[in-house]
Residue frames as qw, qx, qy, qz and C-alpha x, y, z in Angstrom:
[[0.000, 0.886, 0.465, 0.000, 0.00, 0.00, 0.00],
 [0.282, 0.718, -0.109, 0.627, 2.42, 2.77, 1.07],
 [0.435, -0.131, -0.556, 0.697, 3.86, 4.41, 4.07],
 [0.210, -0.860, -0.466, -0.016, 2.05, 6.74, 6.42],
 [0.477, -0.436, -0.022, 0.763, 5.05, 9.05, 6.63],
 [0.297, 0.904, 0.160, -0.263, 4.60, 12.55, 5.24],
 [0.727, 0.481, 0.086, 0.482, 6.71, 13.52, 2.26],
 [0.437, -0.650, 0.006, 0.622, 9.67, 15.72, 3.11],
 [0.478, 0.874, 0.089, -0.009, 9.97, 18.62, 0.69],
 [0.762, 0.108, 0.048, 0.637, 13.33, 19.17, -0.98],
 [0.263, -0.467, -0.048, 0.843, 15.18, 22.46, -1.01],
 [0.428, 0.804, 0.276, -0.308, 13.55, 25.22, -3.04],
 [0.693, 0.422, 0.261, 0.523, 14.90, 25.94, -6.51],
 [0.333, -0.210, -0.012, 0.919, 17.02, 29.08, -6.92],
 [0.150, -0.150, -0.279, -0.937, 14.78, 32.10, -7.28],
 [0.598, -0.413, -0.509, -0.461, 11.95, 30.31, -5.49],
 [0.295, 0.074, -0.724, 0.620, 13.02, 30.75, -1.89],
 [0.388, -0.653, -0.637, -0.133, 10.34, 30.63, 0.76],
 [0.395, -0.914, -0.096, 0.022, 12.06, 32.97, 3.19],
 [0.093, 0.885, -0.441, 0.115, 15.34, 34.49, 4.26],
 [0.914, -0.006, -0.276, 0.298, 18.51, 32.48, 4.75],
 [0.335, -0.940, 0.066, 0.018, 20.15, 34.41, 7.61],
 [0.643, -0.527, 0.407, 0.377, 23.62, 32.87, 7.31],
 [0.736, 0.510, 0.322, 0.307, 23.81, 33.12, 3.53],
 [0.256, -0.705, 0.228, 0.621, 26.78, 35.12, 2.28],
 [0.673, 0.730, 0.109, -0.057, 26.83, 36.36, -1.28],
 [0.805, 0.125, 0.110, 0.570, 29.96, 36.49, -3.36],
 [0.174, -0.819, 0.098, 0.537, 32.28, 39.43, -3.00],
 [0.718, 0.555, 0.277, 0.317, 33.28, 40.72, -6.41],
 [0.473, -0.289, 0.133, 0.822, 36.36, 42.70, -7.37],
 [0.268, 0.809, 0.260, -0.455, 35.04, 46.06, -8.55],
 [0.066, 0.658, -0.499, -0.560, 37.77, 46.68, -11.12],
 [0.195, -0.040, 0.938, 0.283, 37.43, 43.18, -12.59],
 [0.323, 0.596, 0.706, -0.205, 33.64, 43.65, -12.87],
 [0.232, 0.818, -0.022, -0.526, 34.07, 46.97, -14.69],
 [0.020, -0.485, 0.731, 0.480, 36.62, 45.43, -17.07],
 [0.270, 0.191, 0.938, 0.100, 34.35, 42.44, -17.73],
 [0.335, 0.729, 0.457, -0.384, 31.46, 44.80, -18.47],
 [0.189, 0.760, -0.324, -0.531, 33.61, 46.61, -21.04],
 [0.100, -0.328, 0.877, 0.336, 35.16, 43.49, -22.61],
 [0.235, 0.306, 0.922, 0.030, 31.82, 41.67, -22.92],
 [0.096, -0.214, -0.364, -0.901, 30.13, 44.80, -24.28],
 [0.482, -0.244, 0.145, -0.829, 27.57, 44.79, -21.47],
 [0.756, -0.113, -0.595, -0.247, 26.76, 41.08, -21.31],
 [0.412, 0.011, -0.723, 0.554, 28.50, 40.75, -17.93],
 [0.271, -0.176, 0.233, -0.917, 25.95, 43.26, -16.60],
 [0.767, -0.165, -0.350, -0.512, 23.21, 40.64, -17.04],
 [0.715, -0.033, -0.644, 0.271, 25.23, 38.11, -15.06],
 [0.194, 0.128, -0.492, 0.839, 25.96, 40.68, -12.35],
 [0.482, -0.218, 0.017, -0.848, 22.32, 41.81, -12.03],
 [0.812, -0.165, -0.487, -0.276, 21.05, 38.22, -11.80],
 [0.653, -0.044, -0.616, 0.438, 23.56, 37.23, -9.12],
 [0.036, 0.178, -0.362, 0.914, 23.19, 40.44, -7.13],
 [0.600, -0.233, -0.100, -0.758, 19.39, 40.23, -7.07],
 [0.835, -0.127, -0.525, -0.105, 19.52, 36.52, -6.22],
 [0.483, 0.084, -0.604, 0.628, 22.08, 37.00, -3.41],
 [0.200, -0.209, 0.273, -0.917, 20.01, 39.77, -1.80],
 [0.744, -0.198, -0.235, -0.593, 16.82, 37.70, -2.02],
 [0.771, -0.043, -0.619, 0.144, 18.52, 34.62, -0.56],
 [0.309, 0.102, -0.560, 0.762, 19.89, 36.59, 2.38],
 [0.210, -0.009, 0.319, -0.924, 16.83, 38.67, 3.21],
 [0.210, 0.409, 0.885, -0.076, 13.92, 36.75, 1.71],
 [0.238, 0.811, 0.286, -0.451, 12.87, 40.07, 0.17],
 [0.008, -0.562, 0.480, 0.674, 13.33, 41.49, -3.29],
 [0.728, 0.445, -0.132, -0.505, 12.62, 40.46, -6.83],
 [0.841, -0.135, 0.508, 0.130, 15.25, 37.73, -7.12],
 [0.381, -0.333, 0.600, 0.620, 17.51, 36.84, -10.02],
 [0.315, 0.349, 0.760, 0.450, 15.17, 36.06, -12.88],
 [0.065, 0.886, 0.458, 0.008, 12.66, 38.86, -12.35],
 [0.292, -0.793, 0.139, 0.516, 15.54, 41.26, -11.67],
 [0.389, -0.146, 0.639, 0.648, 17.13, 40.27, -14.97],
 [0.229, 0.616, 0.683, 0.318, 13.86, 40.75, -16.86],
 [0.097, -0.937, -0.235, 0.241, 13.43, 44.20, -15.32],
 [0.379, -0.586, 0.370, 0.614, 17.02, 45.04, -16.25],
 [0.353, 0.084, 0.719, 0.592, 16.53, 43.94, -19.86],
 [0.112, 0.694, 0.657, 0.272, 13.11, 45.55, -20.36],
 [0.099, -0.937, -0.105, -0.317, 13.26, 48.75, -18.28],
 [0.730, 0.116, -0.369, 0.563, 16.89, 48.97, -17.18],
 [0.010, 0.560, -0.212, 0.801, 16.59, 52.37, -15.50],
 [0.740, -0.542, -0.094, -0.387, 14.45, 50.78, -12.78],
 [0.898, -0.067, -0.321, 0.294, 17.36, 48.51, -11.84],
 [0.407, 0.377, -0.320, 0.768, 19.63, 51.39, -10.83],
 [0.379, -0.467, 0.228, -0.766, 17.08, 52.33, -8.15],
 [0.896, -0.231, -0.215, -0.312, 15.75, 48.85, -7.33],
 [0.790, 0.098, -0.477, 0.374, 19.08, 47.25, -6.38],
 [0.152, 0.342, -0.449, 0.811, 20.03, 50.04, -3.93],
 [0.616, -0.374, 0.054, -0.691, 16.57, 49.85, -2.33],
 [0.936, -0.138, -0.309, -0.099, 16.92, 46.10, -1.82],
 [0.606, 0.210, -0.492, 0.588, 20.43, 46.50, -0.39],
 [0.165, -0.418, 0.288, -0.846, 19.15, 49.22, 1.94],
 [0.796, -0.314, -0.070, -0.512, 16.29, 46.99, 3.15],
 [0.872, 0.027, -0.450, 0.190, 18.68, 44.08, 3.65],
 [0.318, 0.304, -0.480, 0.759, 20.84, 46.27, 5.89],
 [0.417, -0.369, 0.177, -0.812, 17.84, 47.59, 7.84],
 [0.877, -0.196, -0.316, -0.304, 16.40, 44.09, 8.33],
 [0.820, -0.066, -0.415, 0.389, 19.62, 43.13, 10.13],
 [0.392, -0.895, -0.132, 0.165, 19.76, 46.39, 12.14],
 [0.634, -0.116, 0.209, 0.735, 22.72, 47.68, 10.15],
 [0.058, 0.704, -0.007, -0.708, 23.36, 51.20, 8.93],
 [0.712, 0.590, 0.365, 0.109, 22.27, 51.40, 5.26],
 [0.560, -0.182, 0.259, 0.766, 25.11, 52.60, 3.03],
 [0.042, 0.052, -0.321, -0.945, 22.85, 54.76, 0.83],
 [0.531, 0.416, 0.477, -0.563, 19.29, 55.38, -0.30],
 [0.659, 0.468, 0.563, 0.172, 17.69, 54.65, -3.66],
 [0.225, 0.954, -0.005, -0.197, 18.70, 58.14, -4.77],
 [0.449, -0.505, 0.592, 0.438, 22.19, 56.78, -5.43],
 [0.616, 0.401, 0.635, 0.238, 20.64, 55.72, -8.75],
 [0.252, 0.946, 0.116, -0.167, 20.74, 59.36, -9.86],
 [0.384, -0.592, 0.527, 0.474, 24.49, 58.94, -10.44],
 [0.567, 0.220, 0.715, 0.346, 23.49, 57.23, -13.67],
 [0.321, 0.903, 0.254, -0.133, 22.42, 60.58, -15.10],
 [0.061, -0.816, 0.473, 0.325, 26.10, 61.35, -15.61],
 [0.872, 0.421, -0.225, -0.109, 27.33, 59.46, -18.66],
 [0.762, 0.302, -0.502, 0.276, 29.98, 56.79, -17.97],
 [0.167, 0.359, -0.595, 0.700, 31.50, 58.40, -14.85],
 [0.570, -0.266, 0.250, -0.736, 28.16, 58.33, -13.02],
 [0.928, 0.005, -0.270, -0.258, 27.61, 54.70, -13.90],
 [0.628, 0.258, -0.605, 0.416, 31.05, 53.81, -12.58],
 [0.132, -0.345, 0.495, -0.786, 30.43, 55.77, -9.35],
 [0.785, -0.178, 0.017, -0.593, 27.08, 53.99, -8.93],
 [0.900, 0.095, -0.426, -0.011, 28.63, 50.58, -9.45],
 [0.393, 0.329, -0.616, 0.598, 31.53, 51.28, -7.06],
 [0.375, -0.312, 0.384, -0.784, 29.07, 52.41, -4.36],
 [0.870, -0.082, -0.060, -0.482, 26.71, 49.47, -4.84],
 [0.874, 0.151, -0.445, 0.126, 29.26, 46.67, -5.20],
 [0.233, 0.415, -0.579, 0.662, 31.42, 48.20, -2.47],
 [0.551, -0.318, 0.314, -0.705, 28.45, 48.18, -0.08],
 [0.950, -0.004, -0.178, -0.255, 27.70, 44.57, -0.98],
 [0.672, 0.331, -0.556, 0.360, 31.33, 43.54, -0.49],
 [0.056, -0.393, 0.557, -0.729, 31.41, 45.17, 2.96],
 [0.758, -0.208, 0.132, -0.604, 28.09, 43.54, 3.88],
 [0.942, 0.103, -0.313, -0.065, 29.20, 40.06, 2.79],
 [0.535, 0.348, -0.561, 0.527, 32.47, 40.58, 4.67],
 [0.559, -0.620, -0.521, 0.178, 30.63, 41.64, 7.85],
 [0.419, -0.078, -0.149, 0.892, 32.23, 45.10, 7.97],
 [0.137, -0.619, -0.384, -0.672, 28.99, 47.09, 8.18],
 [0.004, 0.135, -0.551, 0.824, 28.40, 49.31, 11.23],
 [0.065, -0.505, -0.841, 0.182, 25.31, 48.70, 13.32],
 [0.060, -0.707, -0.364, -0.603, 22.47, 51.18, 12.97],
 [0.022, 0.291, -0.454, 0.842, 22.40, 53.87, 15.65],
 [0.111, -0.396, -0.851, 0.326, 20.13, 53.19, 18.61],
 [0.079, -0.718, -0.466, -0.510, 16.81, 55.08, 18.45],
 [0.044, 0.322, -0.349, 0.879, 16.67, 58.23, 20.54],
 [0.229, -0.419, -0.836, 0.270, 14.62, 57.92, 23.69]]
């Protein structure tokens, strides 16, 4: 007939996480190497970077759009990504009572051709690298 034991669900597929994974640590990426890869691949590396960044944030916090939806947003309406990723990084910091490194307004750097995009990327990837390395200061205690 069969067993009376309940089925044990397997781990969720990437991009289909049920909730946060508190101990998850995303990959630190060398900022200069990422910029060079973006140039050499004529922008294709940007798709890889967006997918992994969105997926890492979602895995850690359980919040955000995740890799696949983040990639679709990037490909269809890319300007949204330059505000969306900083917002998700900010929320990830706040969820763990850490001082957010910036607000979504950091996306305005992209209004400056080339230099602004590099500044944005350095700020965003730098904040992620510090977060994954555990070098983020705690948020200040609320005033009484």
